[in-house]
N, C-alpha and C positions, 0 to 999 in steps of 0.2 A: 382464537386468541385475537383480541383487538390490536390493530396496528397504531401503535402511538408514535411510530418513529416518522412516519411522512404523511402528508396530505396533498390532494390535488389542489393547486392553486393557479387559476388561469393558465400560464403558459407551461405548466409541468408540476413536476413534485417539489415540495419544500418540506423541511423538517416541520413537524406539527407544533403547535403552542405547546401541547401536552407533553412533549419530548422536551423541549427548551426549559420547561418547568422543572423537569427532572434533571436536565443537564444543562445548566444555563451557558456554558461554553459554546453550545449549538455546532457540536463536532461529533462525528461518529468514528469509531465504535465507542459504546460505554457499556459496561459490565454492571449489573445490579446484584448483589450476593442476596441469599436469603435473609441474612441479617441486616440488610439495607445498606450495606457499604457500595458506594458508586466509584467506579474506577474508570477514568477515560484515557485515551492513547492506547494504541494496539500494543505497544512494547510493555506498557505497564500491566496491562491485562494477561500479556504473555508470562510475565514474570511472576504474578499472581497465580495463574494456572499451573505452571511448572513447580511452584513452591507446594501447592496443594496436591498435585499430580506429578510427582518427579520423573515418572516413565511413562512412555519413552522420553528421555532427555533430549531438548531441542536447543538449548541455550549454552551448552558446555559445562563439562564436568570437572575442570580445574582452571586456574586463572589464565593460562595461555589459550586454552580452547574457548573460553568465554570472552576474551579479549578479540580473538580472531573472528569468531561468530559475530561478536557486536560490531565490530568494524565493517564487515561485509553487509551486515543488516542496515547499517546507517547509510552505506554507500547506496545500496538499493533503494532506500526510502528517499534519501535526499536527492539522488541524481534520477532515479526512475519514476517513483511515485510523484514527487514534487514537481519534477519537469513536466510530466504528463498533466499533472493539475494546472500548472501555468499556462499550458497550450490550451486546455479545456475551458478553464474558467475565464479567461480572457478573449475566446472566441465564440462560445456557445451563446446564442440569443437569450437562453433562459437564465442567464448569469450576468445580464446586464445590472449593473449596480451591485454585484455580488463577487466582486473581484477577488475578495481573500476570503479564505474559509475561516468560520467562527466568528465573523462580524455579523452582527444585526444591523449595524449601520450602513448606509449605502455606501459601497467602496467601487468607484468606477472600473471598468475594464480598461487594460492598456495593452492595445494591439501588438505593441513592439515585443510583448511578454510571450505571444503565441510562438514566435521563431526562437526566442530564447530558450523556451521549454523545449520546443523540438531538438534543438541542437544540445540540449541537457540530457535528453533521452538518448540522442545517438551517441554521445559520449558514454553514458550508461552501458549502452550495448557493446561498444568497442572495449571497454575496460572490463566487463564482464567476460567477454569472449576470450580475452587474454588470460584472465583467471581461469577459465573452464578449459582452456589448452591442457594445463597440467593437472586439473582436479576433476573427479567425477561430480562433484557437489560444489557449491559455491565457496564454502569456507573449508572444504577439505574432503575426506573420503567418507563422510557420512551426511546424511539429510537433516538440515537444522532449520532454525527459524529464518536464517539469512536466506535459504531457498524459497521459503514461503513468501518473504517479503518481495523477492526477486520476481517470483511467478506472478504475483498481485500487479507489480510494477509493469510487467510486460502485458498482462491482460488489460490493464487500464490503458496503457500507450496504445495498444491495437485498437481499443475502442475508440480512441481520439484519432485514430488514422496514423499511426506511428509505429509500423511493424518492424521486427527484428530485420536489419537488412542483409540481404545475401552474403555479404561478405563477413558474416559472423556465424560460421558453420558450427562453432564449438557452443555458441548460445543456442542455437538452433536445435542441436542435438540434445542439450540439457532440456530445454523448453519440451520437447517431444517426450522425454522420458518423464519428466516431472509432472506435466500436465496430463498424462496417462494414469497417474495414481488415483485410487479410488476417492481419497479426500479431496482432490483438486477437482473432480467431476461432480461432487456433492452440491446440491441447491439448497438453499435455505427455505 
């Protein structure tokens, strides 16, 4: 299968021109259905897939559960993934003039955002450690999309050099359990 997502350009990988033609927002992920519908944004894709394949349910069965799962998923995204992204985009040499995702226009890096991103991730770790003190999973007693986003947040933050701190034993316990799941170990 042809890789239309990325191409090697000088200092590293960039989204390919062919991918940007398909999804001009220049972000990943994007799902294209057999009918040609294009859906961007991870949670929009999750909603589509959950509607098409409702079991196993990962986004909630009733209003209360859906609200709780969505709340914790947003926290994992906004504090974890976005924080790690701030640190990464504003420090990595391959991202000079690529300080914001989704912009094809040059956006300069802001070095001060590296520390802000690190602080944001560390607050994410501590907040989720408290939540996991009382719960096996992020949003309660079962595995949900909130756990998937939190796992992605930790993996991204670790890649950027921001591991789970030793004073977050509940998050460390959770991470060990979740990252051992077969789907978490699957590669694309």
